[in-house]
N, C-alpha and C positions, 0 to 999 in steps of 0.2 A: 350233141347234134342228133336230130331225129333221123331215123333210118329212111323215112319217106322222102327226104330231101337230097339223098345221095343216089347217084346212078350206080348200079352194081358194077364192080370191077374198076371203078375209077376213084382216084384220090379225092377226098372231100375238100381238101385245102391245098394251098400252094406253099405256104410259109410256116405252118405250125402243125404239129400232130393234134389229133382229136383230144388226147389226154391233156395236152398243154392248154387247149382252148377251153375245156370244160372244168378244169381244176377249180375247186372252191364253190362252184355253182350249187352243189348239193348241200352246202352248209346253211343256206337260207331257208326261212320258213315261207310257205305260200300263204301269206297273211292278207293279201290285197284281194278284195272282192269286186264284182262287176260294178256295183254302184260307185265304189271308190275310184276305180279306173276311169269310169265315165266322167266323174267330177275332176279327176286329175287332168284329163284331156281338156276339159273346159277351163280349169284354172290355168293351165299352161298357155292358153290362147287369150286370156284376159288378164291384164295387169295394169300397173300404174301408167303404162304408155297411153292407155285410153282414158283412164279416170283423171289423170293429172296432166300428162304431156300433150294431150290433144289440144288443149287450150292455146298454147303458144304456137303450135303448128297450124291451127286454123287461122290465127291472126296473120301468120306469115304466108301461107299458101292459099288461103281462102277455101271455098267449098271443094276445090280440086283435091283437097286432102283425102276425100273419099276415094278418088282414083288411086292415090298412093297406097292407101290401106288395102284396097281390093287387089292391086297388083302384088303387093307383098304377101297378102293372104293366100293368093293363088300359089305362089312359090313355096310358102310354108306348108301348104297342103301337099305339094309334090314331094317335099322333103320328108314329110310324114309317111307318104305312100312308099317311098324308097326304104325308109326305116322299117315300115310294116313288113315289107317283103323279106328283109333281113331277119326280123324277129321271128317270122314263121319258118324261116330257114333254120334258125337256131336261137331260141330264147335264152338270154343270159343277162345277168345283172351288170356285166361288163359293157354291155351295149356296143356302141360304135367303136369303142377302144378295142374290144375283143374282136370285132369285125375287121378293124384295121390290122390287127395282129394276124388274122386269118388270111387276108388277101394281099397284104403288103409287107408283112413282117414286123419284127419288134421295134424297129426304128420309127415306123409310122405310128405304131401304138403308143410309143413313148412320147412323141411330139404331140399327137392328138390328145392324149390323156392329160399331159401337163398344161397344154393351152386351155383345155376345158376346165381344169382345176383353177387356173389363173382367172378365167372368166367368172367362175362362181365365187371364188375368194374375193374378187373385187366387187362382185354383185352383192355379196353378203355385207360388205362395208357400206355400199350404197343403201341397202335395205335398212340396216340398223340406224343409219344416219337419217333416212326418211322417216322412220318411226319416231326418232327423237324430235324431228322438226314438226311432225304432225301432232305429237303430244302437246307441244307448246300452244297449239291452237286452242286447247281446252282451258287455258289459263283464264280466259274471260268468264268461264263458268265456275272454275275451281281455282282461285287465285294462287294457292300454294304450289300448283303445278308449274307456274312460271318461275318459281324460285328454285326448282330442281335443275341442276346443270344438265346441259344437253348430253354430255358423255354418260351420265347415269341412266338416262332413258335408253340410250344405245346399248349399254351393258345389260340392262334389265331385259330388253327384247332378245338379246343373244342368249342369255341364260335360260329364259322361258322356253324358247324354241329348241335350243340345244338339249335341254332336259327331256322334252317330249320325244325328240329323235332317238335318244339313247335308251328309251324304255323298250319299244318294240316297233316293228313295221306296222302293226295294227294301229298303234297310237298315231304314227305319222299319217297313215291312210285316213283315219277318222278326222284328224285335225285338218288335213287338206280337203276332205269332203265338206266340212262346215265352212272353211274359208271360201271355197269355190261357190258354195251355195249362197253365201252372203252376197258375193259379186253378181251372181246370176239373178237373184231376187231384185237387187238394186237396178240392174239393167232392164229387166222385164218390166219393173214398175215405171222406169223412165220411158220405155218404148210405148207403154199403154197411155201414159199421161201425155207424152209428146204427140202421138198420133191424134189423140182427142183435141189437143190445142191446135194442131194444123188444120183439122177438119172444121172445128167450131170456134176457134179463136181463144185467146187468153183472157183472164179476168180484167186485164188492163185495157181500157177503152182506147182505141186508136193504135194498139200494138199490132203492127203488120206482121203477118206470118204467111207461110206457103211459098209457092213458086214465084209469085210477084215480088216477094222480098229478095229472092235470088236475082231476078231480072233487074231490079232497081239498085243492086249493089255490085254490078260488074259481072254477073253471071257466074258460071262454074269456075272460070279461070280469070279472076279479076286482074291478076298481075302476069298472066301468061302461063306457059307450061314450065318455064325454068324454075320458079319457086317450088313447084310440085316435085321436080326431079331432085332439087337440093334437099328437101325434107325427107326424101325416100330413104336415105341412109340412116336417118333417125327412126323412121317408122318401122323399118325391118326389125329393129331390136325390141319393138313392142311384142313381137312373137317369140322372143327368147324364152326358153324352157319347154317348148313343145316337144323337144327331144326327150324329155323326162319319161315319156311313155315307153321308150325303148328300155330304159333301166328298170322301170316298174314291171315289165313283162317277166323278168326273172323271178319275181316274187308273187306271181299271179297264177292261180289255178286255171287251167284250160285257156292259155293265151291265144291258141289258134281260133277260139270262138270269140273271145272278148276283144282282142286287139283290133281286128278289122272293123268291127262296129264302132269302136271308139274313134278310130282314125277317120273313117268315112263321114262321121257326123261332125268332125271339126270344120269342114268347109261350110256346113250349114250354120254352125255357130259363128263363124267369121262373117258370113253374109248378114246374119241377123244382128249380132251384137256390135260388131265393129262398123260395118258399112251402114247398117240400119241406124245406129245411134248417131253417127257422124252426119248422115243425111238429115236426120231430124234436127240436130243442132244447127245445121246450115239453114234449115227452113224456119227456125224459131227465132233466130237473132241474126243481125248482120255480122259477118265474120270479123269486122273491125271491133266489135264489142268484147271479143274474147282476148285473153292475155296470158302470157307465159307465167307459170308459177301458180296459176289459179285453175282449179278444176272447171272445165267448161260447163259441167252440170250445175255447179254452184253458181256460176255466172248467170246462167239462164234463169234458174229459180229465184235468184236474187233480183233479177230484172222485173219479175212479176210480183215481187213482194211476198214470196212464200217463206215465212220465218222458220228457222231451224233446219232448213235444207243443207246449209253449209256444214252444220254439225253432223248430219246423217252421212253426207258424202265424204266428210273427213274420216269418219269411222270406216267407210268402205275402202277408202284409199289406204288407211292404216292396215286394214285386213289384207289388202293386196300386197303390201310390203312384207307383212308377216308370212303370207303364203309363199312369196318368192324366197324368203330366207329359209323357210321350212323345206322347200323343194331343193334349194342349193345344198343344204347340209345332207339331205337324203342322197342326192345323186352323187356328190363328190365322195361320200363315204363308200359307196359301191364301186365307183370308178377307181378310186385309189386302192381299194383292196384288190381289184382285178390286176392292177399294175404291180402292186407289191408282190402278189403271188407269182408274177412273171419276172420279178427282179428289178423292175424299173421304177420302183418307189420304195421309200424306207420300210423296213420290216415291220415297224410298229403299225403301219397302215393296214396290215392284214389281220390285226387283232379283232376278235369277235366276242361278244358276251353270250350268255346262255340263251338269250332271247333271239339270237341270230342277227344282232345288230353289229355292223362293222364299225365299232366305236373308234378304232384307231384312225381311220380315214376321216371320220367326222370331226375328230378332235384337231386334226391337222388344219382343216378349213377354219375351225373355230378359233385356233390360235392366230391365224391371219386376220380374222374378223376382229380380234382384240386390238389389232393395229388401228382398225376403224374407230374403236372406242378412244384410242389415244389421239387420233386425228380430231375427233369431236371435242376432245379436251383442249388441244393446242390450237387448232385452226377451225373452229366450228363453222365458220362462214364459207370455207372453201372445201370442206371434206367431201361434199357431194360431187363437185366437178373434178376433183383430183383423180378419182378412181373410175368415174362413170365410163369414160371412153376407153380406158385400158381393157375393160371387160369385152368390148365389141369385137376385138380381133379373135378372142377365144371362141366366141359363139359362131362367127363366120367360118373359122377353120373346122369346127366340129360338124357343121352343116355340110361343108364341102366334102369332108371325109365320108359322111353318110352316103352322099351321091356317088363318090368314087368307089366305095365298097359295093354299092348296088350295081354299078356299071361292070365292076370286076366279076361279081356273081352272075350277072347277065351273060357275060362272055363265056363263063363256065357252062351255063345251061345251053348256050348255043352250040358248044362243042360236045354236048352230051355228058359232061363230067359232073353235073348236078341236075336235079329236077326242080323246076321252078314252081313255087307255091301258087295256088289258085289266086290268092290275094297278092298282087304285085304292082310294081310301078307302072302307071299308065303311059302309053306311047314311048316306052323305053326302046332304044337308048336315047332318042332325040330329046325327050323331056329332061333327061339328066344333063345332057350337054347344055341345054337352054338354061337350066338352073345354075350350073357352074358359071355360065356367062353372066347371069344376073348377079351372082355373088361377087364376081370380079368387078362389075360395074359399081356395086355398092362400095367396095374398097377404093375405087378411083374417086367416087363422089366424096368419100371421107377425106381423101388426100387434098381435095380442093376446098374443103370446109375449114378455112383458116380462122383462127390459129389452132383450135383444139383438135380438129380432125387431122390436120397436117402433122401435128406433133404425135398423134396417136399412131398414124401410119409410119412415121419416122422411128417410133419406138421399136420397130421390127429389127433395126440394126443392133439393138441391145438384146432383144429376145432371142434372136437366132444364135448368137454366140453363147448365150446362157444355156440354150438347149443342147448345143454341141458339146459344151463342157460337161453338162449333166449326163449326156449319153455315154461319153467316154469314161465317166466316173463309175457308171453302173453296168456297163456292157459285160464285164467279166461275170458278174452275178447272174445277169440275164442268160448268158450262154450256159453257165453251169446248171441253172434251173431247167433250161430247155433240154439239156442232155439227160438230166434226171427224169424229166417227164417222158422223154422218148423211150427211156429204159423201163418205164412203168413204175418209177419210184416217186413218192411225194417229195417235192423239193422243200428245202428249208427245214425248220424244226418245230418249235412250239408255236410258231405264228399261226398255225392252223387249228390250234386247240381252243375251243370255246373258253372264254375267261369270264367269270362272274364278277361284275363291277358293282353289284348292289350290296 
C-alpha cells in the first residue's frame, strides 16, 4: 500500500493488516510495459461478442443493438474507473479479490475469487471450443483439417496458450499485444471501408446504403425497445475481461502513470470500435440479413461479393478466442495465488517458477479447461452452450465487488481515514449505486431469458452451498495465516519459494 493513500494516524484497512494484503506481491516481475498495457486494455474491450455474437443480436434487436452496446459500454467504463481508483490506492496482482479482503474481509475475498475463477474456467472451455469450431472452417482450403477431431484442436489451443503463459509475464504481454493489434487493425480496416461505402456506395449496383436503408427497414427500433432490453444481458458479457487491467497493474512499472491513461481511453475505443462498427453494419445491410452464428462482417462483405473476407474474419475471430484464453489463464493464475497465500485456495496455487509466473494457479484453470476437451470429444455440438452461461454469474459478481470496494474506500476517504487518488470514480458514490442497479437488472433479465438464462440464475442454489462448504473447509487455514501475517511472520512454508519448472 502506498503511503500517499493513507491518512496519518488512521488504519488503512478495516479487515486485514497491511502485511496480509501485500504478501506475495513482491515476488512478481514488473514485465509489462506501457504499449502492452494499452493493448491489453483494447483487447479486453474487443472480443468475440462483436466479431461473432453481434450478427445474431442484430437480427434479433435491429439497429437498436447500438443502444445496448453504448449503454453497456458506459457502465463498463464506470467499472474500470472504480477499479482504477482502487489500483492507484494499492496496485496488486490480487486485484479486486485483494480489495474485497481489505474492505470486507476474507469471506468476501473467498466468494469473489472462486466465482471469478469459475467464470474464467468456464470461459476457457468456451474459448478452446470456439477455436476448434473456427479451425474446421478452413477445411474447405485444407481438406485434412476437417478430418481432425474437434477435441484435438481444442487440446492444441490449450497447450499452445498454456505454454506461453508459463514462460514469463513478458511472453504473455507480447502475445496479448499482437492478439489485440490484429483485432484493432481488422476493425480499423472495416471502419475505413464501411465509411467509404456509406458515402459513395458499394460495388453492387442498386445496393441501398445509408440512413435511407435504416428508414426503409423499420428505423432504429424495428421491433420496439423490448428486444433491445432482452439482448442487453448478452451484450454486457461482450465486455468481459476489462477487469484484467487491475491484475496487470501489479506487474507494471509505474502504474500510477500508465493505468489512468489506459482506462480513460477505453471509452473512446468503445465508441469507435463497438458503436461505430455496429452503426456502420446497420447502414450497410438490412438488419434482417444478419444471422446468428455468422460474423456480421462476413455477412456484409459476402453480400457485395468480396472473396476471401470470410477467411480473414475467421482468422480474426480465432485470434479473439485465443486472446481470451490467454487472458483467462493469466488472470486466474494471479488471483488464485493471492487466495492461496491467504489460505482460501489450495497450497499448490501459490507455486511460482523463477520467471515470476504463478504456475500453480494457472495449472488449476488448465485442468478444468481439459474438461472442455472432454466435452468436445463427447458432445461436440453442445460443448459451447453448456458452459457459456455458467461463466456469466462469475463476471457479474466480480464487477459488483469492484463497485462495492470502491464505495467502501470512498466512505473511508470521506471520514478522513484514507486519501483519495487524483484519478477516481466519477460522480461517486451515485455512479456506483447506479452501476450496481444496472448489474442487478442484468441478472433479472437473465432470469427471464428462458430456458438457458433461467437455469443459469437457478444454478445459484447449487453455487451458494458449494461456496459455504468450501469456506468452512478452509477457514481454519485462513485464520492461521492471518494470525501469522499479523505477527509479521510469512504464512505457510515452501509455497512461496520460486520453483524452476524448466
